[in-house]
C-alpha positions in Angstrom: 132.2 -50.8 -36.8 131.0 -47.5 -38.3 131.3 -44.3 -36.4 127.5 -43.9 -36.3 127.0 -47.4 -34.8 129.8 -46.8 -32.3 128.1 -43.5 -31.2 124.7 -45.2 -31.0 126.1 -48.1 -28.9 127.8 -45.6 -26.5 124.6 -43.5 -26.2 122.5 -46.6 -25.6 124.8 -47.9 -22.9 124.7 -44.5 -21.1 120.9 -44.4 -21.2 120.8 -48.0 -19.9 123.1 -47.1 -17.0 120.9 -44.1 -16.2 117.8 -46.3 -16.2 119.5 -48.8 -14.0 120.3 -46.0 -11.5 116.6 -45.0 -11.5 115.6 -48.7 -11.0 118.1 -49.1 -8.2 116.7 -46.0 -6.5 113.2 -47.5 -6.8 114.4 -50.8 -5.4 116.1 -49.2 -2.4 113.3 -46.6 -1.6 110.2 -48.5 -2.8 107.2 -48.0 -0.6 106.3 -51.7 -0.7 107.9 -55.1 -1.2 106.0 -55.5 -4.5 107.6 -52.3 -5.8 111.0 -53.6 -4.8 110.5 -57.0 -6.6 109.3 -55.2 -9.7 112.4 -52.9 -9.6 114.6 -56.0 -9.2 113.0 -57.6 -12.3 113.5 -54.4 -14.2 117.2 -54.4 -13.2 117.5 -58.0 -14.6 116.0 -56.9 -17.9 118.1 -53.8 -18.3 121.2 -55.9 -17.4 120.3 -58.3 -20.1 119.9 -55.4 -22.6 123.3 -54.1 -21.6 124.9 -57.5 -22.3 123.2 -57.6 -25.7 124.5 -54.2 -26.6 128.0 -55.2 -25.5 127.7 -58.3 -27.7 127.0 -56.0 -30.6 129.9 -53.7 -29.7 132.5 -56.4 -29.2 131.0 -58.9 -31.8 131.1 -61.8 -29.3 128.5 -64.6 -28.9 129.5 -65.2 -25.3 127.6 -62.1 -24.2 124.4 -63.5 -25.8 124.8 -66.7 -23.7 125.4 -64.6 -20.6 122.4 -62.5 -21.2 120.2 -65.6 -21.7 121.5 -67.1 -18.4 121.0 -63.8 -16.6 117.3 -63.5 -17.7 116.7 -67.2 -16.9 117.9 -66.8 -13.3 116.2 -63.4 -13.0 112.9 -65.0 -14.0 113.3 -67.8 -11.5 114.2 -65.3 -8.8 111.2 -63.1 -9.6 108.9 -66.1 -9.4 110.3 -67.2 -6.1 110.0 -63.7 -4.6 106.4 -63.3 -5.9 105.5 -66.7 -4.3 107.1 -65.6 -1.1 105.2 -62.4 -1.0 101.9 -64.2 -1.7 102.3 -67.1 0.7 105.1 -66.3 3.0 107.1 -69.4 2.0 108.8 -70.5 -1.2 108.9 -74.3 -0.7 105.8 -76.0 0.4 
C-alpha cells in the first residue's frame, strides 16, 4: 500500500469515527423516536463504510461480506422499527 493511500485510509477512518460519534449523540438525545430510528440507520451505514475501508486497508474479502450482512440486518431492523412507529406492532 502506498503511503498516500495509507494516509487517506487513516484519515477516512478517523472521519467516520467522528461521524459515528455525532450520530450516536443524535440517537441518544433525539427529540423524537423518528430521529432516533434515522440515527440508528445512519450508524448502520457508517459502520458498513468503515468495514469497506478496512477491507481496502487489509486487502481482505471477508470485510465485504461482513459489510453486506451488516447492511442487510440494518435494513430489516429499520423497516421493523418504522412499522412499529407507524402501527404500534411489528407482527400483525
